[in-house]
Phi, psi and omega in degrees: 000136179288170176245048185295338182251019180304131179087353179273156177238128185235139167255129174239110182283147179060046189250025178275351180199173172060218182298318180301319178296314180298322178296313181300317181294322180293316179297323177294320177298330179279358174110355181283148166276128192239134171267122175269104179270140177216160177257313187217024182226067184298324181295314179296319180298318181292328176297320178296315179301311182294325177296320178294316180296324180296336179264010177091007180270180181236128181203158174211153180255136177226127178279135172196134174275110187291346177282354183243108183306326180296326178283329174298314179302318180291325177302315180292318178298316181294323178297315179294326177294325180281314191242357172087343182194174175221128181247328189226133175234122177248110181270079183267333185303132179187163176228159177224119176233107187270136178210141170294154185304324182286349183243354183293146180245159176299323179297316178299317180297308185295321183293317181292319178290327180295317182276307188289323185258299182299317180299313180295317183297313184283339169291323174296321178299315178296324176297322179298323179289323194254330184281150180248186177312131180088002179293159182226133173238129177235115177264167180242126173247210180206145176287350173304331181296347175261004180241182173228086184258130173301143174080357182259009191298317181292311181301312180297325177298320179296320183283332172298321176296317179299316180298320182291316179282341168299316179291313187290335181274353188303317182287326177297315179286326179300329178297342178252008180074028182246136174265151175222123181220170176231148170249144184233088181294153165270200179300126182234136186282070171259162179303319181296318181290319185288336184300126175083001181259137179283164178297324178297318177298317181294321178296322178296320179292324177297319182287346184282348178249183188279347189244357174070028177212164171283154172292159174246151179309325181293332176297321180284320182300324180297321179289320176299318178301318177299313181293337179278347187264179184292330185291346181264014188295346180254016178245122177203150181074017186251154170244120181261121178279107184254086193213011178064027181083024181296323174224000000 
């Protein structure tokens, strides 16, 4: 593994498991010092930290509820206190609660928008305050936005918002030499995604892409690593569909 991110400092929100964990581990392998952000899983977060350290990397865990801007602000302050600067922000934290329109609740709506939209937006705001020339912001959307799936309307709506402010903020961040992009995974074999799905459902999802398999967290982490590096400096305001030809 190269050390393309040597000397960089990265925050990865929601990185105690799943795709966020794979992203944090990949950035650490590339040489970055990584903050493992978590909301309610300190044990898992510490396992990620210790795994990175065991491979010679640098990491620390910081608790923050991304739905609360005051805690996002503290997350950035604590990161700078530990590592002195921030170069890369990966807004991975998010939730998905699927409901048909006739069954959706206000609580489901508000919680998903609070974490997926408000959390990502105000983390971008903190990135605007703290990142310098050459900084990188990577937000998370979903390839569901290119499909029409029953019960996904609220979740897809949150990610549509993320894609739009990723695009609309590009010139504001560009004035400071910072790129902002989004990745939009298709179905990825995480514990959270696999939960509650039948084998028939999973087989159908595998057949829906070009390679006949589900994505793996490492497939997404590789693209995030590219967007975090120097070679992506002429890409901004874009959403990359990372889905194996799913749409």
